C-alpha positions as CSV (number, residue, x, y, z in Angstrom):
1,M,-0.1,-0.1,-0.2
2,H,1.3,3.2,-0.2
3,S,1.8,5.7,2.2
4,R,0.3,9.4,1.8
5,A,1.8,12.4,3.1
6,E,0.5,16.1,2.3
7,P,2.0,17.9,-0.8
8,G,3.8,21.2,-0.4
9,R,2.9,23.5,-2.8
10,D,5.5,23.0,-4.9
11,S,5.9,18.9,-4.6
12,L,2.6,18.5,-6.9
13,T,2.7,20.0,-10.2
14,E,0.1,19.5,-12.9
15,E,3.0,17.8,-14.9
16,L,3.0,15.0,-12.1
17,I,-0.6,14.5,-11.8
18,R,-1.7,14.0,-15.8
19,S,1.5,11.8,-15.9
20,E,0.2,9.5,-12.4
21,L,-3.6,10.0,-14.5
22,H,-2.0,8.6,-17.4
23,R,-0.1,5.5,-15.9
24,V,-3.6,5.0,-14.1
25,L,-5.2,5.0,-17.2
26,A,-2.8,2.3,-18.8
27,S,-3.1,0.1,-15.8
28,E,-5.2,-3.3,-15.8
29,P,-8.0,-1.6,-13.8
30,F,-8.9,0.9,-16.0
31,S,-7.6,-0.3,-19.4
32,R,-10.4,-3.1,-19.3
33,S,-12.9,-0.4,-19.1
34,E,-13.0,2.9,-21.1
35,R,-16.4,4.1,-20.0
36,L,-14.8,4.5,-16.4
37,S,-11.4,5.6,-18.0
38,G,-13.4,8.1,-19.4
39,F,-15.1,9.3,-16.1
40,L,-11.6,9.7,-14.3
41,R,-10.0,11.5,-17.3
42,F,-13.3,13.9,-17.4
43,V,-13.5,14.7,-13.4
44,V,-9.4,15.1,-13.3
45,D,-9.0,17.3,-16.4
46,E,-11.9,19.5,-14.7
47,T,-10.0,19.9,-11.3
48,L,-6.9,20.9,-13.2
49,S,-8.4,23.8,-15.2
50,G,-9.8,25.0,-11.8
51,R,-13.9,24.1,-12.7
52,A,-14.2,21.2,-9.7
53,D,-17.5,23.1,-8.2
54,T,-19.0,22.7,-11.5
55,L,-18.5,18.7,-10.9
56,K,-22.1,18.0,-9.7
57,E,-24.3,15.0,-11.0
58,A,-26.4,16.4,-13.2
59,V,-23.3,18.1,-15.1
60,L,-21.6,14.5,-14.9
61,A,-24.8,12.5,-16.1
62,A,-24.9,15.4,-19.2
63,T,-21.3,15.5,-20.0
64,L,-20.2,12.0,-20.2
65,Y,-24.0,9.9,-20.9
66,G,-26.1,12.3,-22.9
67,K,-29.0,12.7,-20.3
68,A,-31.1,15.9,-20.7
69,P,-30.5,18.6,-18.6
70,D,-33.8,17.4,-16.0
71,F,-31.8,14.1,-15.5
72,D,-32.8,12.8,-11.8
73,G,-30.3,11.0,-10.1
74,A,-33.1,9.5,-7.7
75,E,-34.4,7.6,-10.5
76,N,-31.3,6.8,-12.4
77,P,-28.2,6.2,-10.3
78,V,-25.9,6.0,-13.2
79,V,-23.3,8.7,-11.7
80,R,-23.3,7.4,-8.2
81,V,-22.8,3.5,-9.5
82,D,-19.7,4.6,-11.6
83,A,-17.9,6.8,-9.4
84,R,-18.4,3.9,-7.1
85,R,-16.8,1.7,-9.5
86,V,-14.0,4.5,-10.3
87,R,-13.1,4.4,-6.1
88,D,-13.1,0.6,-6.6
89,K,-10.5,0.6,-9.1
90,L,-8.0,3.0,-7.7
91,R,-7.9,1.3,-4.5
92,E,-7.3,-2.1,-6.6
93,Y,-4.9,-0.2,-8.7
94,Y,-3.2,1.1,-6.2
95,S,-3.4,-2.0,-3.4
96,S,-1.6,-3.7,-6.3
97,A,0.8,-1.5,-8.6
98,A,3.8,0.7,-7.9
99,G,2.7,3.3,-8.5
100,G,4.3,7.3,-9.3
101,P,4.7,10.1,-7.3
102,V,1.2,10.9,-6.9
103,V,-1.3,9.0,-5.6
104,I,-5.1,10.0,-7.2
105,S,-8.5,9.6,-5.2
106,L,-11.9,10.1,-5.6
107,P,-13.0,10.8,-1.6
108,K,-16.7,9.0,-0.9
109,G,-19.5,11.5,-1.7
110,S,-17.9,13.7,-3.8
111,Y,-16.5,13.6,-7.7
112,V,-14.1,15.9,-7.3
113,P,-10.3,14.0,-7.1
114,A,-7.9,14.1,-4.6
115,F,-4.4,14.0,-5.4
116,A,-1.8,13.3,-2.8
117,V,2.1,13.0,-2.3
118,S,2.9,9.3,-2.7
119,A,5.9,9.4,0.6
120,D,7.4,5.8,-0.8
121,A,7.5,6.8,-4.3
122,K,10.5,6.7,-6.6
123,P,12.2,10.0,-7.5
124,S,10.6,11.7,-10.4
125,A,12.0,12.2,-13.6
126,H,12.4,16.0,-12.7
127,D,15.1,14.4,-10.0
128,N,17.2,13.4,-12.8
129,P,18.7,16.0,-15.1
130,A,19.3,13.7,-18.4
131,E,15.3,12.8,-17.7
132,T,14.2,16.2,-18.0
133,A,16.3,16.9,-21.0
134,A,14.5,14.1,-22.6
135,A,11.2,15.1,-21.7
136,T,12.3,18.6,-23.0
137,V,13.1,16.9,-26.4
138,R,10.0,15.3,-26.3
139,R,7.6,17.8,-26.0
140,T,9.2,20.4,-28.1
141,A,9.9,17.8,-31.2
142,V,8.1,18.9,-34.4
143,M,7.1,16.6,-37.1
144,W,8.3,17.8,-40.9
145,P,7.3,16.1,-44.1
146,G,9.5,13.0,-44.6
147,I,10.7,12.9,-40.7
148,A,9.5,11.4,-38.2
149,V,10.8,11.2,-34.4
150,V,11.2,7.6,-33.0
151,L,11.9,6.5,-29.4
152,G,15.8,5.7,-29.9
153,V,15.0,3.8,-32.5
154,V,16.2,4.3,-36.6
155,V,14.1,3.7,-38.9
156,V,14.8,4.0,-43.0
157,A,11.8,3.5,-45.0
158,A,12.0,5.7,-48.5
159,A,12.5,8.5,-46.4
160,A,15.3,10.5,-44.1
161,Y,14.6,10.3,-40.4
162,A,15.5,13.0,-37.7
163,I,15.9,10.6,-34.4
164,L,16.4,11.6,-30.8
165,P,19.0,11.2,-28.3
166,A,19.9,7.9,-27.7
167,R,19.0,8.4,-23.8
168,V,15.3,8.9,-24.4
169,P,13.7,5.1,-23.7
170,R,12.0,2.8,-25.9
171,P,8.2,1.8,-24.3
172,E,8.6,0.0,-21.4
173,P,5.4,-2.5,-20.0
174,T,6.2,-0.6,-16.2
175,A,2.7,0.0,-15.9
176,G,0.8,-3.2,-16.4
177,R,-0.1,-4.9,-20.1
178,I,1.0,-2.9,-22.8
179,V,-2.4,-2.6,-25.2
180,I,-2.5,-2.1,-29.0
181,A,-5.0,-2.0,-31.6
182,V,-4.2,-3.0,-35.2
183,L,-6.0,-0.3,-37.2
184,P,-7.5,-2.0,-40.5
185,F,-5.5,-2.5,-43.6
186,Q,-6.5,1.2,-45.2
187,N,-7.0,-0.1,-48.9
188,L,-5.2,2.4,-51.3
189,T,-5.4,-0.1,-54.5
190,G,-8.3,2.2,-56.1
191,D,-10.2,-1.6,-56.4
192,P,-12.9,-2.4,-54.1
193,G,-12.2,-6.0,-54.8
194,Q,-8.9,-5.7,-52.7
195,E,-11.0,-5.3,-49.1
196,Y,-11.0,-9.1,-48.5
197,L,-7.5,-8.8,-48.7
198,C,-7.0,-6.1,-46.6
199,D,-9.6,-7.5,-43.9
200,G,-7.1,-10.7,-44.1
201,L,-4.1,-8.9,-43.1
202,T,-5.9,-7.2,-40.2
203,E,-7.2,-10.3,-38.8
204,E,-4.0,-11.9,-39.3
205,M,-1.6,-9.1,-37.8
206,I,-4.6,-9.4,-34.9
207,A,-3.8,-12.9,-34.6
208,L,0.3,-13.3,-34.6
209,L,0.6,-10.3,-32.4
210,G,-1.8,-11.7,-30.0
211,S,0.1,-15.2,-29.9
212,T,3.2,-13.3,-30.1
213,A,3.7,-11.7,-26.8
214,S,0.1,-12.9,-24.6
215,S,2.2,-12.9,-21.6
216,S,2.4,-8.8,-21.6
217,L,0.5,-7.4,-24.6
218,D,-3.1,-7.4,-25.0
219,V,-4.3,-7.2,-28.7
220,I,-7.7,-5.4,-29.3
221,A,-10.0,-7.9,-31.1
222,R,-10.9,-7.9,-34.8
223,T,-14.6,-6.2,-33.9
224,S,-13.6,-3.4,-31.5
225,A,-10.7,-3.0,-34.5
226,M,-13.0,-2.9,-37.9
227,H,-15.3,-0.4,-36.4
228,Y,-12.6,2.2,-37.4
229,K,-12.2,1.1,-40.8
230,N,-12.2,4.4,-43.1
231,T,-12.5,6.4,-40.4
232,T,-11.5,10.1,-40.3
233,K,-11.0,10.0,-35.8
234,K,-7.6,11.3,-35.4
235,A,-4.8,8.2,-33.9
236,D,-5.5,10.4,-30.1
237,E,-9.5,10.0,-29.8
238,I,-9.0,6.2,-31.2
239,A,-6.3,5.5,-28.0
240,R,-8.9,7.2,-26.2
241,E,-12.1,4.8,-27.0
242,L,-10.0,1.9,-27.0
243,G,-8.3,2.4,-24.0
244,V,-5.2,1.3,-26.1
245,G,-1.4,3.1,-25.8
246,Y,-0.2,2.1,-29.1
247,L,-1.7,1.6,-32.0
248,L,-0.5,-0.1,-35.9
249,E,-2.1,1.5,-38.7
250,T,-1.2,-0.1,-42.1
251,S,-2.3,0.4,-45.8
252,L,-2.2,-1.4,-48.9
253,R,-1.1,0.2,-52.3
254,R,-0.5,-0.6,-55.8
255,V,2.5,0.0,-57.8
256,G,2.7,-1.7,-61.2
257,D,2.8,-5.4,-60.8
258,R,4.0,-5.3,-57.1
259,V,2.5,-4.5,-53.6
260,R,3.0,-2.2,-51.3
261,I,2.3,-2.2,-47.7
262,T,3.5,0.1,-45.3
263,A,3.0,0.1,-41.7
264,Q,3.4,2.6,-38.8
265,L,3.5,2.1,-34.5
266,I,2.2,5.1,-33.0
267,D,2.5,5.8,-29.3
268,A,-0.8,7.0,-28.6
269,S,0.0,9.3,-25.4
270,T,2.4,11.7,-27.6
271,Q,0.9,10.8,-31.1
272,R,4.5,9.9,-32.5
273,H,5.7,7.0,-34.7
274,V,7.5,4.6,-32.9
275,W,8.5,3.0,-35.8
276,I,7.5,3.1,-39.5
277,E,8.5,0.7,-42.4
278,Q,7.4,-0.4,-46.0
279,Y,7.4,-3.8,-48.1
280,E,6.9,-4.6,-51.3
281,R,5.3,-8.0,-52.6
282,D,4.2,-9.6,-56.1
283,V,0.6,-8.6,-56.5
284,G,-0.5,-12.3,-57.2
285,D,1.7,-13.6,-54.3
286,V,-1.0,-13.3,-51.1
287,I,0.5,-15.9,-49.2
288,A,3.9,-14.2,-49.2
289,M,2.4,-11.0,-48.0
290,Q,0.4,-12.9,-45.4
291,R,3.5,-15.3,-44.3
292,D,6.3,-12.9,-44.6
293,V,5.3,-9.5,-43.8
294,A,2.6,-9.7,-41.0
295,S,5.7,-11.8,-39.6
296,A,8.2,-9.2,-39.8
297,I,5.5,-5.9,-39.0
298,A,4.9,-8.6,-35.8
299,R,8.4,-9.0,-34.9
300,R,9.5,-5.4,-35.2
301,T,6.2,-4.5,-33.2
302,V,7.2,-6.9,-30.5
303,A,10.8,-6.1,-30.6
304,S,9.9,-2.3,-30.8
305,L,7.9,-2.6,-27.4
306,G,10.9,-4.0,-25.4
307,L,8.7,-7.3,-24.9
308,M,10.1,-10.5,-25.1
309,P,8.6,-13.0,-27.3
310,T,6.8,-16.1,-26.3
311,G,8.3,-19.1,-27.8
312,S,9.4,-18.7,-30.8
313,A,9.9,-15.9,-33.1
314,P,6.4,-15.3,-34.6
315,R,5.5,-16.1,-38.4
316,A,2.1,-16.6,-39.8
317,T,1.2,-20.5,-40.4
318,L,-1.6,-20.2,-42.9
319,G,-1.7,-24.0,-43.5
320,V,-1.7,-24.0,-47.2
321,T,0.5,-23.0,-50.2
322,S,-2.0,-22.5,-52.7
323,S,-2.2,-19.2,-53.5
324,P,-5.6,-19.5,-54.8
325,A,-7.1,-21.5,-52.2
326,Y,-6.0,-18.9,-49.3
327,E,-8.0,-16.4,-51.6
328,H,-10.9,-18.2,-51.3
329,Y,-10.1,-19.0,-47.8
330,L,-10.0,-15.0,-47.2
331,R,-13.2,-14.1,-49.5
332,G,-14.8,-16.3,-47.3
333,R,-13.9,-15.2,-43.9
334,Y,-14.6,-11.7,-45.6
335,H,-18.8,-12.7,-46.2
336,W,-18.9,-14.8,-42.8
337,A,-18.3,-11.6,-41.0
338,K,-20.8,-9.8,-42.6
339,D,-23.1,-12.3,-41.1
340,T,-26.3,-12.3,-43.8
341,K,-28.0,-14.7,-45.5
342,G,-26.7,-13.9,-48.5
343,D,-23.1,-13.2,-47.5
344,L,-23.0,-16.6,-45.0
345,L,-24.4,-18.8,-48.4
346,K,-21.2,-17.0,-50.3
347,A,-18.7,-17.7,-47.4
348,L,-20.3,-21.4,-47.9
349,D,-19.4,-21.4,-51.3
350,H,-15.7,-19.9,-50.9
351,F,-14.7,-22.2,-48.1
352,Q,-16.1,-25.1,-50.7
353,Q,-14.2,-23.8,-52.8
354,A,-10.9,-23.7,-51.4
355,I,-11.4,-27.0,-50.0
356,A,-11.7,-28.4,-53.1
357,I,-8.6,-26.9,-54.0
358,A,-6.6,-27.7,-51.0
359,P,-8.1,-30.8,-49.6
360,S,-6.2,-30.6,-46.7
361,Y,-6.7,-27.6,-45.9
362,A,-7.7,-27.3,-42.3
363,R,-8.4,-23.7,-41.7
364,A,-11.2,-24.0,-45.0
365,Y,-12.9,-27.1,-43.2
366,S,-13.3,-24.8,-39.6
367,G,-14.4,-21.7,-41.8
368,L,-17.2,-24.3,-43.2
369,A,-18.1,-25.4,-40.1
370,E,-18.8,-21.9,-38.3
371,T,-20.9,-21.3,-41.6
372,Y,-22.7,-24.5,-41.2
373,A,-23.4,-23.1,-37.5
374,L,-25.1,-20.4,-38.0
375,L,-26.6,-21.3,-40.8
376,G,-28.5,-23.4,-38.4
377,S,-29.2,-21.6,-35.8
378,Y,-30.4,-18.6,-37.9
379,D,-33.3,-21.1,-39.4
380,L,-31.6,-21.5,-42.7
381,M,-31.1,-25.1,-42.9
382,P,-32.8,-27.6,-40.7
383,I,-30.2,-27.7,-37.3
384,A,-30.4,-31.0,-37.4
385,E,-28.4,-30.8,-40.8
386,S,-26.6,-27.8,-40.0
387,H,-25.1,-29.2,-37.2
388,S,-24.7,-32.6,-38.2
389,L,-22.0,-31.0,-41.2
390,G,-20.3,-28.5,-39.3
391,R,-19.4,-31.2,-36.7
392,Q,-18.2,-33.6,-40.0
393,A,-16.1,-30.0,-40.8
394,A,-15.0,-29.2,-37.5
395,L,-13.8,-32.7,-36.7
396,R,-12.0,-33.0,-40.2
397,A,-10.2,-29.6,-39.6
398,I,-8.7,-31.0,-36.0
399,E,-7.7,-34.2,-37.6
400,L,-6.1,-32.0,-40.2
401,D,-4.3,-29.5,-37.6
402,E,-4.7,-30.2,-33.7
403,S,-2.9,-27.1,-33.6
404,L,-6.1,-24.5,-35.1
405,A,-7.8,-22.9,-32.0
406,E,-11.1,-21.7,-33.9
407,A,-11.4,-25.7,-35.0
408,H,-11.8,-26.8,-31.2
409,R,-14.1,-23.6,-30.7
410,S,-16.3,-24.8,-33.6
411,L,-16.7,-28.3,-32.9
412,S,-17.3,-27.6,-28.2
413,A,-19.9,-24.8,-29.7
414,I,-21.7,-27.2,-32.2
415,V,-21.6,-29.8,-29.8
416,A,-22.6,-27.9,-27.0
417,D,-25.9,-26.3,-28.9
418,H,-27.4,-29.6,-30.3
419,Y,-25.4,-32.7,-29.1
420,W,-25.2,-32.3,-25.3
421,D,-21.6,-34.1,-24.8
422,W,-20.4,-32.1,-22.1
423,M,-17.1,-33.4,-21.4
424,Q,-16.0,-33.2,-25.2
425,V,-17.6,-29.8,-24.8
426,E,-15.4,-28.8,-21.9
427,R,-12.3,-30.4,-23.6
428,H,-12.0,-28.7,-26.6
429,Y,-12.9,-25.5,-25.2
430,A,-10.1,-26.0,-23.0
431,Q,-7.8,-26.9,-26.0
432,A,-8.7,-23.8,-27.9
433,L,-8.0,-21.4,-24.8
434,A,-4.6,-23.3,-24.5
435,L,-3.9,-22.7,-28.2
436,D,-5.3,-18.9,-28.4
437,P,-6.2,-17.4,-25.1
438,A,-6.6,-14.1,-26.1
439,D,-9.5,-15.3,-28.9
440,V,-12.3,-13.3,-28.2
441,T,-14.6,-15.5,-29.8
442,T,-13.2,-18.5,-27.8
443,L,-13.4,-16.6,-25.1
444,R,-16.9,-15.0,-25.5
445,F,-18.5,-18.7,-26.3
446,Y,-16.7,-20.2,-23.4
447,S,-17.7,-17.5,-20.6
448,F,-21.6,-18.1,-21.7
449,Y,-21.4,-22.0,-21.7
450,L,-19.9,-21.2,-18.3
451,A,-22.6,-19.2,-17.3
452,Y,-25.4,-21.5,-17.8
453,T,-23.9,-24.1,-16.6
454,G,-23.5,-22.7,-13.1
455,R,-20.1,-21.5,-13.5
456,A,-20.8,-17.7,-12.8
457,E,-17.4,-16.6,-11.3
458,E,-15.4,-18.2,-14.1
459,A,-17.7,-16.6,-16.3
460,I,-17.4,-13.4,-15.6
461,G,-14.1,-13.2,-15.7
462,I,-14.0,-14.5,-19.0
463,A,-16.7,-12.5,-20.2
464,Q,-14.7,-9.6,-18.9
465,K,-11.5,-10.5,-20.5
466,A,-13.1,-10.4,-23.6
467,S,-15.0,-7.1,-22.9
468,R,-11.4,-5.2,-22.1
469,L,-10.4,-7.1,-25.5
470,D,-12.7,-5.9,-27.5
471,P,-14.5,-2.7,-26.0
472,V,-16.5,-1.4,-28.8
473,S,-18.1,-4.9,-30.3
474,P,-22.0,-4.3,-29.0
475,G,-21.6,-8.4,-29.1
476,V,-19.2,-9.0,-26.4
477,Q,-20.4,-6.5,-24.7
478,M,-24.0,-7.6,-24.6
479,N,-22.1,-10.7,-23.9
480,L,-20.6,-9.6,-20.7
481,G,-24.4,-8.4,-19.8
482,V,-25.9,-11.4,-20.3
483,V,-23.7,-13.2,-18.2
484,F,-24.3,-10.8,-15.0
485,Y,-27.6,-11.8,-15.8
486,F,-26.7,-15.4,-15.0
487,A,-24.9,-15.4,-12.4
488,R,-28.1,-12.7,-11.2
489,Q,-25.5,-10.0,-10.7
490,F,-28.8,-8.1,-11.7
491,A,-27.7,-4.6,-11.4
492,E,-24.4,-5.1,-13.3
493,A,-26.3,-6.5,-16.0
494,V,-28.8,-3.3,-16.2
495,Q,-25.9,-1.4,-16.0
496,Q,-23.4,-3.4,-18.5
497,L,-26.3,-4.0,-21.0
498,Q,-27.3,-0.1,-20.7
499,E,-23.8,0.3,-21.7
500,T,-24.4,-1.6,-24.7
501,I,-27.3,0.2,-25.8
502,E,-25.3,3.4,-25.6
503,L,-22.6,1.8,-28.2
504,E,-25.4,0.3,-30.9
505,P,-29.0,2.1,-29.9
506,D,-30.6,-0.6,-31.9
507,F,-29.0,-3.8,-30.5
508,A,-32.7,-5.4,-30.3
509,F,-32.0,-8.4,-28.2
510,A,-29.8,-6.1,-25.6
511,H,-33.1,-4.3,-25.3
512,S,-34.7,-7.9,-24.7
513,M,-31.9,-8.6,-22.1
514,L,-32.2,-5.3,-20.2
515,G,-36.0,-6.2,-20.0
516,L,-35.4,-9.5,-18.7
517,A,-32.9,-8.3,-16.0
518,F,-35.5,-5.3,-15.3
519,L,-38.2,-7.7,-14.8
520,S,-35.7,-9.4,-11.9
521,Q,-35.1,-5.6,-10.0
522,G,-39.1,-6.1,-9.7
523,M,-39.2,-3.1,-12.6
524,P,-42.0,-4.5,-15.0
525,D,-43.0,-0.5,-16.2
526,R,-38.8,-0.4,-17.3
527,A,-39.0,-4.2,-18.3
528,L,-42.2,-3.5,-20.2
529,A,-40.5,-0.3,-22.4
530,E,-37.6,-2.3,-23.5
531,V,-39.1,-5.6,-24.7
532,Q,-41.4,-2.9,-26.7
533,R,-38.0,-1.4,-27.5
534,A,-36.4,-4.6,-28.7
535,R,-39.8,-5.6,-31.1
536,E,-40.1,-2.1,-32.4
537,V,-36.5,-2.9,-33.6
538,A,-36.6,-6.2,-34.7
539,E,-40.3,-6.7,-35.4
540,L,-39.9,-10.4,-36.6
541,R,-37.3,-11.7,-34.9
542,P,-38.6,-15.0,-32.9
543,D,-36.6,-14.6,-30.0
544,V,-37.1,-11.4,-29.6
545,I,-40.9,-11.8,-29.6
546,S,-40.6,-14.4,-27.0
547,V,-38.7,-12.5,-24.7
548,Q,-41.5,-9.7,-24.9
549,G,-44.3,-12.5,-24.3
550,H,-42.7,-14.1,-21.2
551,V,-42.5,-10.1,-20.0
552,L,-45.9,-9.2,-20.8
553,G,-46.9,-12.5,-19.5
554,A,-45.1,-12.1,-15.8
555,T,-46.4,-8.6,-15.3
556,G,-50.1,-9.7,-15.8
557,H,-50.7,-8.5,-19.6
558,R,-52.6,-12.0,-20.6
559,R,-54.1,-11.7,-23.8
560,E,-50.8,-9.5,-25.3
561,A,-48.7,-12.3,-24.0
562,L,-51.4,-15.5,-25.6
563,A,-50.7,-12.9,-29.0
564,T,-46.8,-13.2,-29.1
565,I,-47.6,-17.4,-29.4
566,D,-49.9,-16.2,-32.0
567,D,-46.9,-14.2,-34.1
568,L,-44.5,-16.9,-33.7
569,R,-46.7,-19.3,-35.3
570,R,-47.2,-17.2,-38.3
571,L,-43.7,-16.5,-38.5
572,A,-42.9,-19.8,-38.4
573,Q,-44.8,-20.0,-42.2
574,G,-46.8,-23.2,-41.7
575,H,-43.8,-25.2,-39.6
576,P,-44.0,-25.5,-35.9
577,P,-42.3,-22.7,-34.0
578,S,-39.6,-23.0,-31.7
579,A,-41.0,-24.6,-28.9
580,F,-38.2,-23.3,-26.7
581,N,-39.4,-19.7,-27.9
582,V,-43.6,-20.8,-26.7
583,A,-42.5,-22.5,-23.9
584,S,-40.8,-19.5,-22.6
585,V,-43.9,-17.3,-23.1
586,Y,-46.1,-20.1,-21.1
587,V,-43.5,-19.6,-18.2
588,G,-43.9,-16.2,-17.8
589,L,-48.1,-16.7,-17.9
590,R,-46.9,-19.1,-15.2
591,D,-48.6,-22.1,-17.1
592,N,-46.8,-24.4,-15.8
593,D,-48.6,-27.3,-17.9
594,E,-48.4,-25.7,-20.9
595,A,-44.6,-24.5,-20.4
596,I,-43.4,-28.0,-19.3
597,G,-45.4,-29.5,-22.5
598,W,-43.4,-27.3,-24.8
599,L,-40.3,-27.7,-23.1
600,E,-40.9,-31.6,-23.8
601,K,-40.8,-30.8,-27.4
602,A,-37.6,-28.3,-27.3
603,V,-36.1,-31.4,-25.5
604,E,-37.2,-33.6,-28.3
605,A,-36.0,-31.3,-31.2
606,R,-32.8,-30.6,-29.4
607,N,-33.3,-26.5,-29.5
608,W,-29.9,-25.1,-29.3
609,E,-31.0,-22.9,-25.9
610,M,-32.0,-25.3,-23.9
611,P,-28.8,-26.0,-21.9
612,M,-29.8,-22.3,-20.6
613,L,-32.5,-24.1,-18.4
614,K,-30.4,-24.7,-15.6
615,A,-29.3,-21.4,-14.7
616,S,-31.4,-18.6,-16.5
617,P,-33.6,-16.7,-13.9
618,A,-36.2,-16.4,-16.8
619,F,-37.5,-19.7,-15.5
620,D,-37.5,-19.7,-11.6
621,A,-41.0,-19.8,-11.4
622,I,-41.3,-23.3,-13.3
623,R,-37.8,-24.6,-11.2
624,S,-39.6,-26.8,-8.4
625,D,-41.2,-28.6,-10.6
626,P,-39.9,-32.0,-10.8
627,R,-41.2,-32.3,-14.4
628,F,-38.6,-29.2,-15.1
629,Q,-35.9,-30.7,-13.1
630,H,-36.2,-34.1,-15.1
631,I,-36.2,-32.1,-18.7
632,V,-32.8,-30.5,-17.4
633,A,-31.1,-34.0,-16.4
634,R,-32.4,-35.1,-20.0
635,V,-30.1,-31.7,-21.4
636,G,-26.9,-33.5,-19.5
637,L,-27.4,-30.6,-16.7
638,R,-28.8,-31.5,-13.6
639,D,-30.3,-28.3,-11.7
């Protein structure tokens, strides 16, 4: 713990406070929460600017969360809750970190931060004339065209660079883990048809960096990175939103029959280039572009951050030597990520073509497995057929390459959805995480599995890690809210789901889940408002209709709840509606006999939602019924 001393007038300067703020925000407790980082940054900035007297609850609500001027803190405690969370994070930081010369705190009952000198702090940079001189150079250095200022590193890449004195150190990971974002490759070829290649290079870079120094480096996941594709935002703004210390910017340009890739690492705190480099390859050699260039950029990045690679030097392992097969794989992933019916069918075709060219291409089989799984889950194929084909493809991928993490993840998800072999699910999730511990999709899937099987504390930790690595992905952020809901931490679920909706206001199922969380908190009016909003956004989604029916039934609106079952039948277009969705409505209506009858049908149909029965609070009204407990046991999860 840090002891505190009363600051002297000259010992506590604005520069020292801002330096400590930067250190705090880069630490583990704050780097995973842009919302709380923004809160602390704002109150410190306002205080240092002489506006501490304006830090009132209504002002914070309007400025930080966009609330109306008539904001009522008694009804919405969002500011007080976040202030409490900031206090907790500061205590966590100062109890475990080797902090600087200043201690920042947020006194209880106030939104004005306090600053104190740490009695056991190490001498500051001002006690070292050499460091002071280096800091002065950093503050006054000017970037001219063709000149890059680099922290102790000379980089030559088609231009001359001015160099700071050698005593200026490279970035060191002394304040917790380093966090970096790989921004999407800019397509400067003039050919929109090359977007798939740019996205593929981005994904390869993220995967390589994540596996290269995973013990010291957090790499923001693909979904959040792609949020900034073609953005006009400046580097410092992106870094603040993502909570990162470094940005890797890259571009792809066509030069005759060659492709030129430019990469540059930017220190977000100074907006200076750490290094910049260019690479050229033949336009048709996609394999070399991915394997050699991505590996070279990863090695350069890790070395310049002062990190030690985990294991051998990073090198892309694409699993195929055929450029046409690899191009089909990249195109397949490009369409798969778009997640629409038409794109999923295109993805299926590209993965199949990749396999036809290279029958031993494991990653193409893994992509095929994930595509089949989505087609079944979206009712675009009969789920028994889609999951059978998906399981075969995942098993084939693992047979070809046991080290392919995504194949183990795909198999676990498919088996959990349809086959309910829980030992196999656990085994392959464990293998996937051992092979790639920072893969956000695996973390998200695994945390949800842990949540619905009743392992709440484990689930929260895994979901929070995914949230930190993918901070602007609405799906990942909603997943954390769902995990909190299954863990029966309803206040945390509400707050997380509200944050998700701030990211994506029209995220229908986030509104649905928020409605369920409000219902569990005993707030029927707010629950009804959220499920109604979800229905307005996604009128034809069966899961949204089912949740609305459940909430309507649970709040005494029987006629309206029964009408949602009619809606589900109409949407099924002559086929039986999802038995699980109908059962959920009857659970809300407290009609146990009908609910049990439909759940029996859902077991027979192996509806993918059935494993959620074990832990979902939505089924608490029927949980004590022995027939319900028997159904849970048939899924293989004893309640």
